[in-house]
C-alpha positions as CSV (number, residue, x, y, z in Angstrom):
1,M,138.8,30.7,115.2
2,L,138.0,29.5,111.7
3,D,135.5,31.6,109.7
4,E,132.2,29.8,108.9
5,P,132.4,28.3,105.4
6,P,129.9,29.8,102.9
7,T,126.7,27.8,102.9
8,G,123.6,27.9,100.7
9,H,120.1,26.6,101.3
10,D,118.4,29.2,99.0
11,A,119.0,32.3,96.9
12,Q,118.9,34.6,99.9
13,S,121.6,32.7,101.8
14,I,123.9,32.8,98.7
15,E,123.4,36.6,98.6
16,R,124.2,37.0,102.3
17,S,127.4,34.9,102.1
18,G,128.5,36.7,98.9
19,T,127.9,40.1,100.4
20,R,129.8,39.2,103.5
21,L,132.8,38.3,101.5
22,L,132.8,40.8,98.6
23,G,130.5,43.7,99.6
24,R,128.2,45.1,96.8
25,L,127.3,42.1,94.6
26,S,125.2,44.4,92.4
27,V,128.5,45.4,90.8
28,L,128.7,42.0,89.2
29,R,125.2,41.9,87.7
30,D,126.0,44.0,84.7
31,A,129.7,44.3,85.3
32,G,131.1,43.9,81.8
33,V,134.4,41.9,82.1
34,V,135.1,40.4,85.5
35,H,138.4,38.7,86.3
36,V,138.3,36.2,89.1
37,T,141.6,34.9,90.4
38,A,143.5,33.7,93.5
39,V,146.9,35.3,94.3
40,H,149.6,35.3,96.9
41,D,149.8,38.6,98.8
42,S,153.4,39.2,97.9
43,P,155.1,42.7,98.3
44,G,154.5,45.0,95.4
45,A,152.6,42.7,93.0
46,L,149.8,40.3,92.6
47,T,151.4,36.9,92.1
48,T,149.2,34.1,90.9
49,M,149.3,30.5,92.2
50,R,149.7,27.4,90.2
51,I,147.1,24.6,90.8
52,G,148.7,21.5,92.2
53,P,148.8,19.3,95.4
54,S,150.7,22.0,97.3
55,T,148.4,24.9,96.4
56,P,146.7,26.4,99.5
57,R,143.0,25.4,99.6
58,S,140.1,27.6,100.6
59,D,136.4,26.8,100.8
60,H,135.7,30.5,100.5
61,D,137.8,30.9,97.4
62,F,135.9,28.0,95.8
63,F,132.6,29.7,96.8
64,V,133.6,33.0,95.3
65,L,134.6,31.3,92.0
66,C,131.2,29.7,91.8
67,L,129.5,32.9,92.8
68,V,131.1,34.8,89.9
69,R,130.1,31.9,87.5
70,A,126.5,32.4,88.7
71,H,126.6,36.0,87.4
72,A,128.2,35.1,84.1
73,D,126.6,35.2,80.7
74,A,129.9,34.0,79.3
75,I,133.0,32.4,80.8
76,V,136.4,32.7,79.0
77,S,139.2,30.3,79.7
78,T,141.8,28.4,77.7
79,L,142.5,24.8,76.6
80,K,145.8,25.1,78.5
81,N,143.7,25.2,81.7
82,L,141.9,22.0,80.7
83,R,145.3,20.3,80.0
84,D,146.7,21.5,83.4
85,E,143.5,20.4,85.3
86,P,142.1,17.2,83.8
87,Q,139.1,17.3,86.2
88,L,138.3,21.0,85.8
89,R,134.5,21.7,85.5
90,F,132.9,25.1,84.8
91,E,129.9,24.4,87.0
92,L,128.1,25.8,90.1
93,L,129.6,23.3,92.5
94,G,129.8,22.6,96.3
95,D,128.7,20.3,99.0
96,G,125.1,19.6,100.2
97,T,122.5,22.2,99.1
98,L,125.1,24.7,97.8
99,P,124.8,23.9,94.0
100,A,121.0,24.1,94.1
101,A,121.1,27.3,96.0
102,L,123.6,28.9,93.5
103,H,121.3,27.9,90.6
104,A,118.4,29.4,92.5
105,Y,120.3,32.6,93.1
106,R,121.2,32.8,89.4
107,R,117.6,32.2,88.3
108,E,115.6,34.1,91.0
109,T,117.9,37.0,91.9
110,L,119.9,37.5,88.7
111,D,117.1,36.6,86.2
112,R,119.5,34.3,84.3
113,D,117.7,31.1,83.3
114,G,120.1,29.2,81.0
115,P,123.7,28.3,81.4
116,P,126.5,30.6,80.3
117,R,128.5,30.2,77.1
118,L,132.0,28.8,77.8
119,L,134.7,30.1,75.4
120,L,138.0,28.2,75.4
121,L,140.9,29.9,73.6
122,T,143.4,27.7,71.7
123,R,145.9,27.9,68.9
124,D,145.8,24.3,67.8
125,G,142.9,22.5,69.4
126,D,145.1,20.3,71.5
127,V,142.4,18.9,73.9
128,D,141.2,15.6,75.2
129,L,137.6,15.5,73.8
130,G,136.6,13.5,76.8
131,H,137.5,16.3,79.2
132,P,134.5,17.0,81.6
133,A,134.6,20.7,80.8
134,L,133.4,19.9,77.3
135,H,130.4,17.9,78.6
136,G,129.1,20.1,81.4
137,W,126.6,22.8,82.3
138,A,128.1,25.6,80.1
139,R,128.0,25.0,76.3
140,P,131.6,25.1,75.1
141,T,133.0,27.0,72.1
142,L,136.6,26.6,70.9
143,V,138.0,29.9,69.8
144,M,140.9,29.4,67.4
145,P,142.8,30.7,64.3
146,I,141.0,30.2,61.0
147,A,143.7,27.8,59.8
148,A,143.3,25.4,62.7
149,A,139.5,25.3,62.6
150,P,138.8,22.7,59.8
151,S,140.9,19.9,61.5
152,M,139.2,20.7,64.8
153,E,135.7,20.5,63.2
154,R,136.7,17.1,61.7
155,R,137.8,15.8,65.1
156,L,134.5,16.9,66.6
157,R,132.5,15.3,63.8
158,D,134.4,12.0,64.1
159,A,133.8,12.0,67.9
160,G,130.1,12.7,67.5
161,L,130.5,16.1,69.2
162,R,129.9,18.6,66.4
163,S,126.4,19.5,67.8
164,E,127.7,19.8,71.3
165,V,130.9,21.9,70.8
166,D,131.0,25.1,68.7
167,V,134.0,26.4,66.9
168,W,134.8,30.1,66.4
169,A,137.3,30.5,63.6
170,R,138.8,34.0,64.0
171,R,141.6,36.0,62.3
172,D,142.4,37.2,65.8
173,S,141.7,34.6,68.4
174,S,143.4,36.3,71.3
175,M,141.9,36.9,74.7
176,R,141.6,40.7,74.0
177,A,139.8,40.2,70.7
178,T,137.5,37.6,72.2
179,V,136.6,39.8,75.1
180,D,136.0,42.7,72.7
181,E,133.6,40.6,70.6
182,L,131.6,39.4,73.7
183,R,131.4,43.0,75.1
184,A,129.8,44.1,71.8
185,R,126.9,41.5,72.1
186,P,123.9,43.0,73.8
187,E,122.8,39.7,75.4
188,I,126.2,39.4,77.2
189,R,126.1,41.5,80.4
190,T,128.8,39.9,82.5
191,V,131.9,38.0,81.2
192,S,133.9,36.0,83.7
193,I,137.6,35.5,82.9
194,E,139.2,32.3,84.4
195,A,142.7,32.1,82.9
196,G,146.3,32.4,83.9
197,P,148.5,35.5,83.9
198,S,150.2,34.9,80.6
199,T,146.7,35.1,78.9
200,T,145.0,37.7,81.1
201,R,147.9,40.2,81.6
202,A,147.1,41.7,78.2
203,L,143.7,42.7,79.5
204,Y,145.3,45.1,82.0
205,R,147.3,47.0,79.4
206,D,146.0,50.4,78.2
207,P,143.2,50.6,77.5
208,C,142.3,48.3,80.4
209,A,139.6,45.7,79.4
210,I,138.8,44.6,83.0
211,D,135.8,46.3,84.6
212,A,135.9,44.4,87.9
213,L,138.4,42.1,89.7
214,V,137.4,39.5,92.3
215,L,140.5,38.7,94.3
216,S,141.1,35.8,96.7
217,R,144.4,36.6,98.5
218,F,146.4,33.9,100.3
219,E,148.2,35.9,103.0
220,G,150.5,33.2,104.3
221,P,154.1,34.2,104.5
222,S,155.4,32.0,101.7
223,L,154.5,29.5,99.0
224,P,156.2,26.3,97.9
225,A,158.3,27.1,94.8
226,E,156.1,24.9,92.5
227,V,153.0,26.9,93.4
228,V,154.4,30.4,92.6
229,G,152.9,31.5,89.3
230,G,153.4,34.6,87.2
231,E,152.9,38.2,88.1
232,L,149.5,39.6,87.1
233,V,149.9,43.3,87.8
234,T,151.8,45.5,90.3
235,T,149.8,46.8,93.3
236,T,150.5,50.4,92.1
237,S,148.9,49.6,88.7
238,L,146.0,47.9,90.4
239,E,145.2,51.0,92.4
240,S,145.2,53.1,89.2
241,L,143.2,50.7,87.0
242,L,140.6,49.5,89.5
243,P,140.6,52.0,92.3
244,V,137.2,51.2,94.0
245,S,137.1,48.5,96.6
246,G,134.6,47.4,99.1
247,G,137.5,46.5,101.4
248,R,138.9,43.1,102.4
249,H,137.1,40.4,104.3
250,A,139.7,38.4,106.3
251,V,139.2,34.7,106.9
252,T,141.3,32.0,108.6
253,E,141.2,28.6,107.0
254,P,143.1,25.4,107.7
255,S,145.6,26.4,104.9
256,G,146.2,29.8,106.5
257,P,145.0,33.4,106.4
258,W,143.0,34.6,103.3
259,S,141.2,37.7,102.3
260,F,138.5,38.5,99.7
261,E,138.0,41.7,97.8
262,L,135.9,43.1,94.9
263,R,137.5,46.0,93.0
264,H,136.0,47.9,90.1
265,R,136.2,51.1,88.2
């Protein structure tokens, strides 16, 4: 039997669905740095999945992603993600009443009125300025090396976007440095990380910068070769770094078996 897809008519229904999948949602309210990612449950390691036509789909995984966004004061991703996913939007999405319920949950339960800041890491500013992520709910900020910033600012001015897109010019524009800067800001309680393993792997190195990990695990026996991504962390390291888990909630979807888990320190 298929598990009932997460639904939302109001803030309370969002909290019920989220608690059923992840357990204690209070962990995410002032969590620090939260990494949300989908992986294949391969032996000995967390292996990420590339987004494409053959990637297993899950309504529950999509709900969990939006649920973490609802908690976020800042979302950190990369321009590579935008290039790989031309329609990517950092919004509270879904069918029917779900988006309105997610916004109500953010406002009424989490006491977060405005949208989060969206920080997009880049070395050179290679981005389509018409990408929907630059024109959505979360105000975008491009984080880049000092040398690349002037040309990016000129592009934004020429496109009439300088007032809509911010630029952070930094000596160190890495994921680790950006996360450290956000963590030091008192108005930022929860940072959501949405990026691939090549960028996020450094956050798991000593000292670990991840405070909580929201995992969507596809537990099917195999993946098409084009879907297999990079290794994020070994399962042994995961138990050491983020040992506390509320357990896994198993779900069967048309794409196969999935489970959902919230781990934290």
